[in-house]
N, C-alpha and C positions, 0 to 999 in steps of 0.2 A: 935167436934174438932178432936177427935181420928179418926173418919171416914174420915175426910178431909185429915189428914196426910197419912192415908193408901191409899186413892185414889191417892194422889200425888206420893207416892212411886210406885204405880202400873203404872201410866203414864210414869214415868221415865224408869221403867223396859221395858215397851212396846216399847218406842222410841229407847232404846239401842238395843233391839232385831231387830227392823226395820232397824236401821243403819247397824247392822252387815249383814243383808240380802242384803241390797243395796250394801254394800261394796263388798260382795262376788260376786254379780252380775256384778259389774263394773270390778272386777278382771278377771272374766270369759270372759266378753266381750272383754276386752283389749287383753287377751290371744288369743282369737279367731281371732281378727284382726291381731295380730302379726303373728300367725301361717299361716293365709290366705295370708298375704303379703309375708312371706317367701316362701310359696308354689308357689305363682304366680310369683314373681320375680326370685325365685330360679329356677323354671321350665324354665323361659325365658332365664336365664343365661345358664342353662344347654343346652337348645336348641341352643343358639348361639355358645357355646363351641363345641357341637356335630357337628353343621354345619361347623364351622371353621375347625375342625379336618377332616371332610369329604372332604372339599375343598382342604385341604393340601394334603390328600392322593390322590385325583384326580389330583392335580398338579404334584405330583411325577410320577404318572402313565402316564400322558400326556407327561412329559419330556422324559420318557422312550420310549413312542410311537414315539416322535420326532426323536430320534436317530435311531430307527429301520426303520421308513418310509423313512428317508433321504437316507439310504443305498440302498433301492429299487429304489427310484426316480433317484438317481445318478448312477444307474447301477452297484452297488457293490454287490447286492444280487437280486436273481430272485423274492423272496417273503419273507415276514415276517409276523408273527402272534403275537398278544398280547391281553391279557384280558383287558376288560374295566369294572372294578367293580363299582357298584353304590349302595347306600343305599336308600336314599330318592329321589335322582335326576334321570335325564334321559340323555341319550346320543343320538346324531344323526350325520350322515354324510350328509352334505348339499353341493351339487355340485355347488350351486349358491351363496354361502356365500362369499361376497367380490369379488373384481376384480382388475386387474392391467392394466395399459396402459403406453406405452413408446413413447414419441414424440421427434423428433429432430426439435427444433425451429431455423429458419433461417439457414437451413442446407447448403444453397448455398452461403451465404453471401449477398444475395439480398433480404432477407425478406421472403423467401418461407419456409413453414413448411412441414414436412413429418412424417407420422406415421410409427414407427419402429415395434411396437407391438400394434395391435388394442386392444380395451378393451376385456380382457379375464378373465373369471371366475377363481378365485383361489380355491374355495371350502374350506371346513373346517370340522374337526372332533370336535364336540362341546359337552361339558358336562355342563348341567344346573341343578342348585338346587335353587329353589326360584328365587330371582332376581339377582343371581350371576352365573357366567359362566367361564369356562376355555376352550380355543380352541387351536387346532393345525391348523395353517394357514400359507401358504407361507414358510414353512420350519421352522417356529418359534412357540413358545407357548405364549399365551396371557391370561391375567386374568382380568375379569371385576367385580367390586364390586357392592354393592347394590345401589350406587349413579350413576352407569353407567360409572364411570371413569375406564379406562383400563391401564394396565401396562405390560411391558415385563417380561416374565418368562425365556424364552430361546430364543436366537437370531435367526432371520430368515437366510435363505441362501442368504444374500445380503452383499457383501464384497467390501470395497473400500480401496485401498492402493496405494499410490504414483501415483495418477491420473489415476488409473486403476479400473474400476468398473466391478466386476464379479457378475452376478445375474442369477443363475440357478432357474428359476421360477418353483416351485412345485405346480402342479394342482391336487387336490383331487377330484376324481369322485366317484359316488356311491349314493345310496339312502337307507340308513340304519337308523333305529331308534328303541329305546326300553329302557328298564330299567332292573335292575338286572345284574348279571355278565354275560358278553357276550364276546366271543373271536372274534376279527376282524382280517381278513387276508388282506394284502395289496400286490398287484402285479403291476408290471410295465405294463402300457397299451401299450406303444410303446417306441422305442428307443428315446433318447434325440434328440430334434429337434432344430437345430441352428436358432437363431433369428438374432443375430449380432455378428461377421460378418457372412454373409450368401450369398447365391446365389440369392440375391434380389437387386433391384436397386431403387434409388430415382427417383422422377418424372422427373428429368433432365437427367436420364440415368446413373448417377454415381452409382457405386456399394456400397453395404453395406460393407465397409472395414475400417480397422484401418491404421493409426491413424485417429481419428475423427477430422474433421476440421470444423470450422465456427460454430457460434451460440451456442446453449445450448441444453443439453439433459435433459429431465425431465421425471421422473417416477411418475405416479399418482396412489395411492392406495385408493380404496373405501372399507371400512371395519368397522364393529362394533367396532373394536379395533384400530381405526385410531390414537387415542392419544398415544397408545403404539408404533405404527409404527413411529409416529412423534418423540417421545423421542429417539427411536433407531437411526433414521436418524440424529438427532442433535448430538448425541454422537459419531457417527462413520464417518460422511462425512464432517461436517462443511459447507455443501452446503446450498443453500437457501431453507429452509423448511417452507412450508406454510400450515396452516389448512384451506382448502377451505371451508369446513363446518364441522359439528360435526362428520361426518363419512367419510370425504375425506381429505387425506393429499397428498401434492406434494413436491418432492425433486427435485431441479434443480442444475445441474452442468454445468459450463461454459467450452466449449472446449478450450484447450490450443492453438489451432491453430498450429503455427510453433514452434517447440522446438527441437533442435538437428540439424542434417544435413538438408540442404534445397537446392533445385535447384533454381537458380535465376529466378524470374518471368519475363515475357515479359514487355516491356515498358507500363506504366499506370496500370499494374497489381501489386498485392501487396502480401507481406507475412503478416500473421495475428498473433499477439502475444496476448494471452488471459490469463486472470486470474493471472497476475503477482502479487507477494506478495508486500505489501507496503514497502516503503523505497528502498534502493539500492539493489534490488533483482536480477538485471542483473549480471550474472557472466561471460558470454562469448558472444561476438558478433564480428565475423570476416567473411570475404568473399574474394574470389579471382575473379578478373575481367579479362576476356580474350577478345581480339578483334576479330572481324569477320575475319579480315585478319591477319594471324600469322606473317607477316613481322614485324621486330623490329620497323619500323617507324610507325606502326599502332597506337601508342599512341601519335602521334605528335599533335593531336587535341582532347585529352581526356577531356570530360566534362560530368560527370555522377552523378546522385543523388538518394538517398533514401529520400522520403519526407512523411509528415503526416499533416493532417489538422483536427482539432477538434474544431468546432465553430470558435472563434476568435484566437485560438491558432494555430500557424504554426511552423513546425519543418522541418529541412532539413540537410542532411549530404551530402556534395558535394566533389567529387574526381575530380581533375583537373590536367592536365599535358600537356606539349609540349615536349614530349620525342621522340627522334628519334633513341634511342639506349638503350642498357641494362644499368642498374645501374644509371638511371637518376631519378631526383627528381619528386615526385608526391605530390601535395598540398592537404591539407584537410581543409575544412571549415565546421563549425557547427553553425547552426542558430536556434534561438528560439524567438518567439514573442507571447505575450499574448493579443495584441490589433489589430490583423489582419494585422500586418506589419507596423503600424505607427511608432513604435519603436521596437527595437530588442536587444537581447543579442547575441554577435557573438564571435567566436573563430577561430583562423587561425594559420596554420603552413605550410610554403611554401615547406618544405622538410620533411613532415611527413613520407613518404614511398618512396621506390625506385622500378623502374621496374626490373623485373627478367627475365632472359633468361635461358633456359635449355632444357633437354630432356623430351619430352612428347609423350606417346604412342609409345615408342621405337625409336623415331627419334633422331638423334644426336643433341647435343647442339651446333649448328653452328650459333646461332643467329637468326634462323628463328622462334623459338618459344618464345613468350614473354607474360608476365602477370604481374599483380601487386597484392600483398597480402596486405589486409587492416585489421588491428587489432585495434578495437576501445576500447577494454578493456585489454590493455597490463598490465604487472606486475606493481603494484603501484610504482610510482616514476621514471619509466623508460622513460616516454614521457610526455612533457608538451606542452601546447598551449598558445597563446597570446590572450588576450581579445581585440577585435577590430571589427570594422564594416565589415560585409561580404556580404551585400545585393547584390553588383554587381557581386559576385562570384557564385551566385546560378543558378540553371537551372529552377526550378519550381516557387519558391517564390521570383522571381527577380524583380517584379514590386513594385512600391511604394518608400517611402523615405529610406534613409540610416542612420536614426537616431539611434545611439548606446545609450542604457540605461546606464547612469552614476550612479554608486553605486548599480549595480545589486548584489543581495546577494543570497548565498546558505545557507538558514537557515530552509528550509521546512522539512528536514528529519533528523533523529538522526545522520546519518553518515555524514551529511553536515558539513563543517568546520566552518560555521558561519561567513564567510568572505564576504565582499563587494568588488566589482571589478570596477575599472575604466580603461580607455584605456591604454594598455601597460602592465597590470598585467598578470601574468601567473598562470596556474593551471594544475594539473595532468589530462591527457586525460581520464584515466579510471574513475576518479571521475566525470568529466564533462559528459561523456556518461551515467553513472549510474544515475546521478542527473536528466538529462532531460528525460530519460526513466521513472524514478519514477514520474516525473511531468505529463507525458502523460498517465501513466498506470491507471488501471490495464490492459486495452485493447488498443492495438495500431495496426493500419494498416499502414505498410510502403510500399508505392508504388514506382515504378521505373520511373525515368525520364532520358532520354538520349538526350542531345542537338543535337548530330550528329547521324543521322539515320544509317550511315554506321560505327558507332563506336564499341560499345560493343556487343559481342555475348552473350546474356543472356542464351541461351541454353547450352553454354560451360562454363558458370560461375556458381559458387556455393558458399555456405557459411555454417556457423554453429552459432546457437544462443542457449543460455541456460539461464534460469532464474528460481528462486524458485517460485513455484505455491502458491496460496493463500489458498489452501485446499478446494477450491470450483471448481476445474478444473477437466477435464476429457480428457485423451489422448487416452486411449484404453478402448473399451467397449466389454464385453463378456457376451452375454445373450443367454440362452437356455430355452426351454420349456420342462418340465419333468412331464409326466402324470402318476399317480398311481390310481388304482381302489380299493376301500374298499368293502369288502363283509364279511358275517358271515361264520364261518367254519361249 
């Protein structure tokens, strides 16, 4: 019995000893796992932090490079040098990285397209570390992360303000690559080359000159950093920005056509209003009509119109008079239809304007010189018109019925009064004009119609029109190509 008890005590002692050994082993194993995890994940985190810090330094250096290269490209300095430091990454100057192309769509108003700038390599100075990169391209700095998404760091030399686009295209040439700290030198390859306006012509013989008329101007950028370019275009132009594919972005601006002073177009020809803002954006529309014969009796059979057709919509502004002398009445009729002329909204004033006589080109005011001034957007409340049928008073849209819409309402725009009109009601002329232009906008082609071939001298007549643009318009285009070459010191 004594032996059994001793044996039992020995077994308990041995098991306790084994448990202590196993416990120590488990503690050591867990410690090793923890230390290994810390080393592995800690090293990874340190690598990420180091890479992020390196990319941040490279971004700052590339931004400095941007400012210095731009001074060379734009002719403010003959040359500039800058160090390109790297730790684990590499840099390169790639003359074929990215491209730009500028096209004028429907440049003549008849559907023809013209290339203003053929596809031209932009080139780039690129710093790469792993799957991340930072690049100077097109006068801007761009950054691409590990997912391939790109963003803007410093804006390119692309400026849009008040319907004027200024685009000095900076082209980087050279074939340099390496790692470690290197000093790059940038020199201007040649003087700035004008692209638009320039001593070039469209296929129809018209010159590349401002203001830009007809159609749309679109710039297409092919780049590894296309998403960054797209974000910049959206923030600065309000133009139509389209990602054509993952590495191609296109920005499109509509030409304003006529805005400001204009010469009256010949009969059947038109003035083009482009990119009008929504609502009552028309602020001025006036013109002066002069006859072919300057005798005061030349307006004895005046019958002249501006008109527009958009599908089933018809619009006409008619000026009519039987004036044989100065200070005689001139009638105004305004017509609008949405169903091809079956019914219409009409406004009429038999004495809206008066003929004027006076001195022109140094000639005495003896009654030989005569004209009529037409202001369709006079000061608010200064001129009213009557709602009535006007089909018979038109020059172009005179065919069809004379059915006047009863209960026509101006409710489509915030500035509309919310009023419905029946025959005999009156309304402010400026409001009427702005309302119908808003209905027809943002693009309107107003053509000329003259019932009497010997009536108005369009070449001697002129006008003025102004409207707020939609932020997608272009009136003046200034494009140059500026070449710089990169080399090592």
